[in-house]
ROMARFI-871992 format. One record per atom (N, C-alpha, C): residue in one letter; x, y, z. Coordinates in steps of 0.05 Angstrom, whole numbers, plus 5000, padded with zeros to 4 digits. Atoms other than C-alpha are relative to their C-alpha. Example, Ala and Ser with C-alpha at 12.3 -4.5 7.8 and 13.67 -1.06 7.14 Angstrom:
# residues 2
A501849765000
A524649105156
A501850245000
S498449764999
S527349795143
S498550225014
This chain:
# residues 434
X501549795002
X500349995000
X501050265001
X498549775002
X505550445013
X501650074975
X498550005036
X509050364946
X497650124987
X502149855019
X502150554914
X499850285007
X500649734987
X501851164962
X502750184985
X497749865010
X508751394933
X499050004971
X500649995031
X506751264861
X497850184999
X502149865002
X500851674870
X501450295007
X498649704991
X504852284906
X501850064981
X498549995026
X509952194849
X498750134977
X501749885022
X504652314799
X499450275007
X500749764993
X502352914837
X501850214993
X496949845006
X509353184839
X500450094972
X499349985028
X510353094766
X497550174990
X501949845011
X503453444755
X500950255007
X499849654994
X504954084793
X503250074989
X497949875013
X512154134767
X499250064970
X500849935029
X509054084697
X498450294997
X501349815003
X504554614716
X501150295003
X498049774999
X510055054741
X501350114974
X498350025019
X513654924682
X498350154977
X501849905018
X507955164639
X498950305003
X501149724993
X506255824675
X497749995019
X501850004984
X501156034722
X497449904994
X502350125000
X494455764734
X497950104979
X501749855017
X490555984670
X498549784981
X501650185014
X487555324642
X497249935020
X502950044991
X479955104661
X500749855025
X499350134974
X479754854735
X499449684997
X501650275005
X476454224709
X502749824987
X497450135017
X483554014673
X501449865028
X498350104978
X487053904741
X499049755010
X500950254986
X482553404775
X499749774978
X500450185023
X481953054706
X503249835003
X497750085001
X489752984705
X500949815031
X499550144974
X489952764782
X498549724997
X501550205006
X484752264767
X501149774979
X498850185015
X488451984710
X502449855013
X497450154985
X494851864752
X499149795019
X501050194983
X490751524804
X498849724982
X501050195017
X487151084753
X502349804988
X497650205008
X493850834719
X501249865024
X499050154976
X496650684790
X498149805015
X502050274997
X490150244805
X500149854983
X499550215021
X491049934739
X502349865003
X497750154998
X497949764753
X500349825025
X500350154975
X496349504822
X498749774991
X501950215009
X490849064788
X501949824979
X498550155024
X495548814729
X502249845014
X497750174987
X501448634778
X498649755013
X501450184984
X496248224819
X498749794979
X500950235028
X493447864749
X502749874991
X497850095010
X500647774729
X500449805016
X498950194979
X502347414796
X498049775001
X501850255005
X496246994793
X500149824977
X499150095024
X497646794721
X502149845006
X497450114999
X504646634738
X499449735023
X500450254984
X502246154797
X498349784990
X501950255013
X496945794757
X501849864980
X499050125023
X501745694702
X501749825013
X498150214989
X507245384748
X498649775013
X501550264990
X502144974785
X499249804981
X500650195020
X499444674723
X502249854984
X497350135012
X506744534696
X501049765018
X498950264981
X508144144760
X498349824995
X502050264999
X501743744755
X500449894973
X499750085026
X503143644679
X502149815002
X497650114995
X510243414697
X499249715009
X500550264981
X507642904750
X498149794983
X502150225012
X501542644704
X501349874974
X498450135026
X506242514635
X502349855013
X498250134997
X511842284676
X499149705013
X501250284990
X507841704712
X499049824971
X500950095021
X504641594642
X502849864983
X497050165010
X512041434615
X501349795009
X499450204983
X513641054673
X498749734995
X501850265002
X508040634661
X499749824972
X499950095028
X509540524592
X497850084979
X502449945015
X503240874565
X500950174980
X499149835023
X506541364521
X502749995000
X497250015003
X513441494492
X501050295004
X499649665000
X513142274479
X497150134996
X502149825006
X507842814480
X500950305001
X500449694997
X506843534462
X497850065006
X502449914986
X501843894504
X499850354998
X500749715000
X498844584493
X497250045018
X502449884987
X493644924537
X499750335002
X500449675010
X490545624522
X497850065017
X502149924983
X486445984572
X499850334991
X500449725014
X483346664543
X501850024976
X498149955027
X488547004498
X502449905005
X497350094994
X494346654530
X500449714996
X499550304996
X497646054515
X501849915024
X499050094978
X498745784585
X502249825002
X497850275004
X502545144564
X501049934973
X499550105020
X506344954511
X502949855000
X497650174991
X511244344528
X499949724991
X499650305011
X514143704511
X500449815024
X499550214982
X514643084553
X500349764986
X498950235010
X518142444542
X502050044977
X497750075023
X522442214481
X498550024970
X500849975022
X521742394405
X500649714986
X499550285009
X524941674395
X500949815020
X499350214975
X525241094444
X502849944997
X497250074993
X531840884464
X502350114993
X498149755007
X535141544448
X499050225016
X500349764984
X536342124490
X498950264982
X500949785016
X531942594443
X497450105018
X503349874982
X526443014488
X498250134981
X502149845009
X520643254463
X499250265011
X500749764993
X519044004467
X497650114990
X501949905010
X514044514453
X500150024972
X499349965031
X517044544382
X500049764984
X500350235013
X516943854364
X497649894983
X502450085021
X512643624303
X499349715003
X501750245001
X507443094303
X497949994977
X502350015025
X502642854246
X497549995017
X502449974988
X495643064268
X498349814991
X502050165011
X491542564231
X496950114997
X502749865003
X483942734237
X499450225013
X499749704995
X485543364271
X499850214979
X500049895025
X486343544204
X497450144993
X503049935008
X478343584191
X499050175016
X500949724987
X477644134242
X501150224984
X499049805013
X482244544203
X498050054974
X501849985023
X478244374139
X497150135002
X502549864995
X471744514173
X499950345001
X499849734998
X473945194192
X500850144975
X499849895030
X476745334123
X498050044984
X502549995021
X470245194091
X498250205012
X501449784989
X467245654139
X500650264993
X498749755003
X471946184122
X499050094971
X500349965027
X470646074047
X497050124995
X503249954994
X463046074060
X499650295006
X500449744990
X463646714095
X500950224980
X499749865019
X466547034037
X498050024978
X501950015020
X460846833993
X500449774977
X499250135023
X464646333948
X499249695007
X501050324998
X461645673977
X497350055023
X502650014981
X455045494016
X500249735010
X500750304984
X453544894062
X498249884979
X501550155016
X448244724013
X500949954972
X498850045026
X452444683953
X500349684993
X499850295007
X452144013915
X502649934991
X497350125007
X458443573912
X499850014973
X500249985027
X456243423840
X500550274984
X499849795014
X456344143817
X502850125001
X497449974995
X463544163839
X502049804983
X499150245008
X465643453817
X498149864984
X502150175010
X461443233764
X500849704993
X499350245001
X464942553760
X499349855018
X501050074980
X462542453825
X497049844997
X502650194995
X456441873838
X500349845016
X500450224975
X454441503894
X498349764996
X501950255002
X451740843882
X498850044969
X501150075022
X446340753829
X498850314992
X500349725013
X446041573824
X497050165019
X502149904986
X439341673867
X500350185019
X499049804981
X442542043919
X502350244995
X497449815011
X448642393881
X498650305004
X500249665005
X444943063869
X498650105027
X501349934977
X442443083943
X502250085022
X497650014984
X449743043972
X501150245001
X498649735005
X452143713994
X502650055018
X496849964989
X458344024024
X499649955030
X500850024967
X454943984097
X499749745007
X500050294998
X453843234087
X502949915003
X497250085000
X461043084072
X501650115026
X498249894980
X463643544125
X498949895027
X501150104972
X458843244180
X499849674998
X500250255005
X459442494154
X496849874998
X503050115006
X452242464132
X499249954974
X500550055024
X453042294062
X498249744989
X500950255008
X450241654065
X501449734995
X497850215008
X456241214051
X500149865026
X499550124979
X457740614094
X503050095018
X497749914981
X463040714148
X502849974990
X497049985010
X470140884126
X500249904972
X500050025032
X468340784047
X502450104987
X497749935010
X474440794012
X502350135011
X497949914985
X479240934065
X502649864991
X497750165009
X483740434037
X501450134972
X498849815025
X484440843972
X500850265007
X498749744992
X486241424009
X502749935013
X497250054996
X491641084044
X501749844981
X498250095023
X494140773980
X501250214981
X498849765018
X495041463951
X499150084971
X500949955024
X490141473896
X499050325006
X500449735000
X488642213874
X496649995004
X502649954994
X481842493898
X497849974977
X501750005025
X479042563827
X499349674996
X500550285006
X479941823822
X498449855019
X501250114977
X477041653886
X496950084992
X502749864998
X470942083873
X498549834975
X501050165021
X469441653805
X499549735011
X500550274994
X469541003844
X497750005017
X502550064979
X463941183893
X497449924988
X502150125017
X459340953837
X499249715009
X499750254991
X461440263867
X498149925022
X501550074974
X458240383929
X497350085008
X502449944993
X451640353956
X498850075021
X500749884976
X448640824004
X498749865019
X501550164979
X446040594073
X497950175010
X502149834989
X441641194087
X500250284979
X500549775018
X439241854051
X501350235012
X497949774991
X443842454059
X499050175022
X501249874982
X443242784122
X499249915022
X501950154978
X439942304166
X501749765017
X498750254984
X445641814191
X503250114999
X497149944998
X452541944220
X501749764994
X498750214999
X457541504191
X503050084990
X497249875005
X465041684194
X501249934976
X498450095025
X468741744132
X503050174996
X497749865012
X475741944101
X499950124974
X499949995031
X475041884028
X498250264991
X502549825003
X468142274025
X500850305011
X499449804982
X470442764080
X502250184979
X498049845017
X476642984034
X499150154975
X500349825017
X472743163976
X499350305002
X500249714998
X471143824009
X502550124988
X497649895006
X478443963993
X500050094970
X500650005025
X476443883918
X498050204994
X501749845004
X470244303928
X501650285003
X498949764990
X474444853959
X502150094977
X498449915022
X479444863900
X498750114979
X501949935025
X473944893849
X499150345007
X501049764993
X471045503888
X501850225008
X498149774992
X477145903905
X502150004969
X498250005020
X481845673845
X503249955012
X497750014984
X487045503898
X500049665010
X499750284988
X489444783928
X499650055030
X500549974973
X487844634000
X502150095012
X497649924993
X495144724015
X500750255004
X498849725003
X495745443993
X498150115019
X501849914986
X488945574025
X500250035034
X498849994969
X491445364095
X501750145007
X497549804994
X497445744088
X499150315001
X500549705006
X495046384063
X497950115023
X502349904988
X488446424108
X500949975025
X499450044972
X491146124174
X502549995010
X497150064995
X498445864177
X501750275001
X498349735002
X501746504159
X499150225017
X501249774980
X497147034193
X500049915027
X499950064970
X496946634255
X502949915008
X497350024994
X504646554253
X500649675005
X499450324997
X504045724254
X502149874983
X498350045020
X510645674222
X500649704997
X498950334996
X511944884239
X497949874984
X501350135013
X505544754209
X499349914969
X499650095029
X505544354144
X497549814991
X501950165008
X501243984098
X501649854977
X498450175014
X506743634054
X502249825008
X497650184986
X510843004060
X502650095002
X496549915006
X517243284031
X500950195023
X499049784970
X516943854085
X500549875022
X500350144970
X515543394142
X503149854997
X497750155002
X521542954117
X502350125007
X497749864995
X526443514126
X499850155024
X500349884978
X523943704191
X501949845020
X497850104981
X529643644243
X498949895027
X501550084980
X525243644308
X497349914997
X501950155006
X520643114296
X499349755021
X500450244982
X517142604343
X499349784977
X500050155018
X518041974306
X497649775010
X502350184988
X511741414309
X500749765009
X498850284988
X512240784350
X497849845001
X501650275000
X509040094350
X500649875026
X499350154984
X508639654411
X501749764991
X498350255002
X513939104416
X500249915023
X499350164985
X515938544458
X501450165026
X498449864978
X520739024497
X499550274999
X500649674993
X517039684501
X499150054967
X500649905025
X515940134445
X501950064979
X498349955021
X519540124375
X499250214978
X500249755015
X520340714334
X500049894967
X500250115031
X518040614256
X500450294984
X500049805025
X517741074192
X497850154997
X502549865006
X513741654176
X499249974964
X501350115024
X509241454117
X498850194987
X501049805012
X506941844064
X497350004989
X502550025012
X499641684065
X498650265011
X501949754989
X493942244073
X500850254989
X499149745011
X497642764034
X498450014973
X501849965022
X493142633973
X497150095014
X502249964980
X487442754031
X500450205022
X499149844982
X490043324067
X497350095020
X502449954982
X482943524093
X499249795022
X500750154980
X482042864124
X502049905018
X498250044984
X488642794153
X502850054995
X497349915011
X494843104118
X501650195014
X498449734995
X497143674166
X501949865027
X498150044973
X502743624218
X500650235016
X499449804983
X504444084275
X501349975022
X498550074977
X507544184339
X498250175024
X501349964980
X504444384410
X499950304998
X500449695008
X505945164399
X498250104983
X501749855016
X502645254341
X497049885003
X502850094996
X496444804360
X499350225027
X500649864982
X496745304419
X498750284988
X500449765016
X496445894369
X496949954987
X502550135011
X490545494335
X497750015015
X502149984978
X486445454395
X499050235011
X500749664989
X487246194416
X498150064978
X501849875027
X484346304342
X497449945003
X502350114997
X478745844352
X498050125020
X501549914979
X476546114413
X499250304996
X500849745009
X475546804380
X502450235007
X497749794995
X482547194397
X501150134975
X498349895023
X484347334327
X497750094980
X501949915016
X478447714300
X501050124973
X498949905025
X482748024245
X500449824983
X499850215018
X483847354216
X497549874989
X502950105001
X476447084224
X498550045022
X502049964979
X470447264261
X499149835014
X501350204989
X467846884315
X497249864993
X502650055006
X461146884284
X500249804974
X499250215022
X464346534221
X500949785007
X498450234988
X468646034264
X497549835011
X502350134985
X462145854300
X498249854984
X501250135006
X458745604243
X500649684994
X499250245001
X463145014239
X499449815027
X500550144971
X461344824313
X496549955006
X502750084997
X453944794299
X499149724998
X500750304999
X451244114315
X498449944973
X501950075019
X448743834251
X499149745002
X500850305000
X447743074265
X500649895031
X498950124971
X447542674333
X501349784993
X498750254999
X452142144346
X499049855026
X501550174981
X447941644381
X501549795010
X499250184987
X449641064429
X501850105026
X498249944976
X454641064492
X502649845001
X498550144998
X459640634469
X503550104992
X497649895007
X465041174445
X501150105025
X498249904979
X470541394491
X499150205007
X500449744990
X468642104495
X496950005014
X502750024987
X461141904511
X500149885031
X499650174967
X463841564578
X501850265015
X499049764984
X466842274597
X498750085024
X501949914981
X464642574662
X497950174991
X502249875000
X458042864661
X498850044966
X501249985032
X457042704584
X497149994998
X502350015005
X449942834563
X499149974973
X500450025032
X450242834487
X502150074982
X497749925021
X454942824427
X498550024973
X501049915024
X454043114358
X502150094975
X498249955024
X457743244291
X499550274988
X500749765017
X458343954262
X501649964975
X498149955022
X463344134206
X502949965004
X497350054996
X469743774219
X501149955030
X500150004974
X468143734292
X498449885016
X502250114979
X464743344349
X499650225019
X500649784978
X460843784399
X498549835019
X501350164975
X459143444465
X498950205020
X501049884974
X454843684521
X500349875027
X499950194969
X456043534594
X499450225019
X500549844977
X454643784659
X501949895025
X498050074979
X459443864716
X498649935028
X501450104976
X458143564783
X499150235019
X500349804982
X457744224822
X498250184986
X501349835018
X453344534768
X497149844987
X502350125015
X446344404732
X500150134973
X500549935028
X448144804669
X501749834983
X498750145021
X449744434608
X502150184986
X497549935014
X456744594578
X500549904974
X499250075024
X459944504511
X502949924997
X497250065000
X466244154487
X500049974964
X499750005029
X468844264414
X502649784996
X497950244996
X472943604402
X500749864975
X499050185017
X476643184356
X502449865006
X497650154997
X481242584358
X501149954975
X498450055022
X486542394311
X501349775003
X498750245002
X490041724291
X501049974971
X498950095024
X495141624233
X502949955004
X496950054998
X501741274223
X501149965023
X499550074973
X501641074295
X500350265018
X500749724977
X500741824323
X497349905010
X502350014990
X494841924366
X499850275016
X500249754987
X492342604385
X497050075006
X502249934992
X486842964419
X500250335002
X500149754994
X484243684420
X497350055009
X502349944984
X478643994459
X500350285010
X500549744994
X475844674467
X497850035018
X501749914976
X471344954530
X498950254988
X500749715004
X468045554498
X499050175026
X501349854973
X464745694563
X502250135020
X497849984980
X471345684604
X502250194981
X498049895018
X475146014543
X502649875004
X497350194989
X480045424554
X500149804972
X499250185020
X483244994501
X502549845005
X498050164986
X487344324513
X500649904971
X499650165022
X491043964458
X502549825009
X497650254996
X496043304464
X500349774978
X499050165027
X499943034410
X501549785010
X498750214991
X502942354421
X501249824979
X498650065023
X507841974380
X499649645005
X500750254995
X504541264400
X496649945004
X503650044997
X497340954401
X499849905030
X500350054968
X496140964477
X496950035005
X503050084991
X489940754514
X499550315018
X500549734987
X491141444555
X498550204987
X501249785012
X488441844501
X497050035003
X503450024996
X481041624516
X499350215024
X500349814979
X482242054583
X501250225004
X497249794991
X487842524576
X498050294996
X501549725001
X482543114557
X498650045029
X501049984976
X478343024617
X501850025023
X497850014980
X484442904660
X500950265004
X498849755003
X487643524637
X498250245004
X502649814996
X481143954640
X499850015031
X499850014966
X480843724718
X502050115006
X497149874993
X487843924727
X499650325001
X500149725009
X486444614697
X498050155019
X502449934986
X479544694729
X501150035038
X499150014972
X482544514801
X501850235010
X497649784993
X488545014795
X498650225001
X501649765006
X483445574772
X498450025028
X501849994974
X479045424831
X501450105026
X498049984979
X484445394882
X501350275003
X497849694996
X487946064860
X497750244998
X502049805000
X481046444855
X499750155025
X500449864972
X482646824918
X500250325000
X500449695001
X481347534936
X502350184997
X497949835005
X485648104916
X501850055020
X498449954975
X487648214985
X502249785006
X498750314994
X490547484988
X502350014980
X498049975015
X494247594928
X502250185005
X498449784992
X497048204949
X502249925026
X498050134985
X499847835009
X501849844989
X497850145006
X503047334969
X501850134981
X498049885014
X506247854925
X501650155023
X498649904982
X508848194990
X502049835010
X498850214991
X511547575018
X502049924981
X498050135022
X514747384951
X502050224996
X498149845011
X518648044946
X502549965015
């Protein structure tokens, strides 16, 4: 308190000296109180900012300590080899850290800049990109796939003219589960895969049934190319990666092979986890699974998704991808067993979950997706009501992926609850830390 009194006194001295320097009191009497008020306001703001900064530091360090304990246990138990973790709260990246190894049996530590393949986390990028182009008026959710890809036909053609961009982005085109994922993994061009859908008989009318896809979903990239004249790689670079400074995020295999700080994929062997090779699959279907990134860049991505880069894309436009389009029925999926889960839906490249916390009756939302490719396993989740984002990238297929999101959510929420103390208490901590 004494420090703040000195600051206020100093401001008044400066004000007095400036008045004497400029001459006698000839300005309007209302100007002096306004200057004094400004000096006091600045001091109070400084006081508040210091407390906020201290609270932020305490929370960040406490979460870091908890994460070290959590991932060290997972590594010791043989659950994971390495992980890149990012946590965003508000407009700040609280955590961008690495745990474990990039390659087993080598002393190569994962850090916040270590690159992982994202797998189906790529679908979330595609959904937001489609919303961005739609916001420009170059695409619409109701646009028909066949209008952009005349060679496309599903089965006998009965459903073909009713399949829209919204349907392929929400896995509601009517195609059987994972139709032609084998062709995507074999590296066939999307144009050739589009022609092959005439061999597939639909199992439902468009828009009525959720059936997860890779090949069908990836056709959205071709629709966006036709709508803009640019490949999806360039669209993602120019609209998101460059303006958000996501410099380590790429969509090409050749670029990835030249990355020096990369986590290698691992498979389970009789004596632990064995490092494998980076495969060149899904680069023909970038929208479905062809993006690579690191914890730092994923932090920037989540910050953007939570609405903190309106200069890049407005929240209203981003939000269109998160509108529930189809319900995901049943209770067998891992995310349907998360604490407080009440329902799951799919939007455009994103799962939307509803849940109720134990200490509340209010239903809350999670924007979520999992990703698995080339023995990498990843999870991303955003909690819009809490302005919170969590992303975990792993270089092995681990069972911990099923619970890592609610586990880390509880860690963050607990820390924030325990540090939500009164300003006077924060001040006491600050004084004691001097």
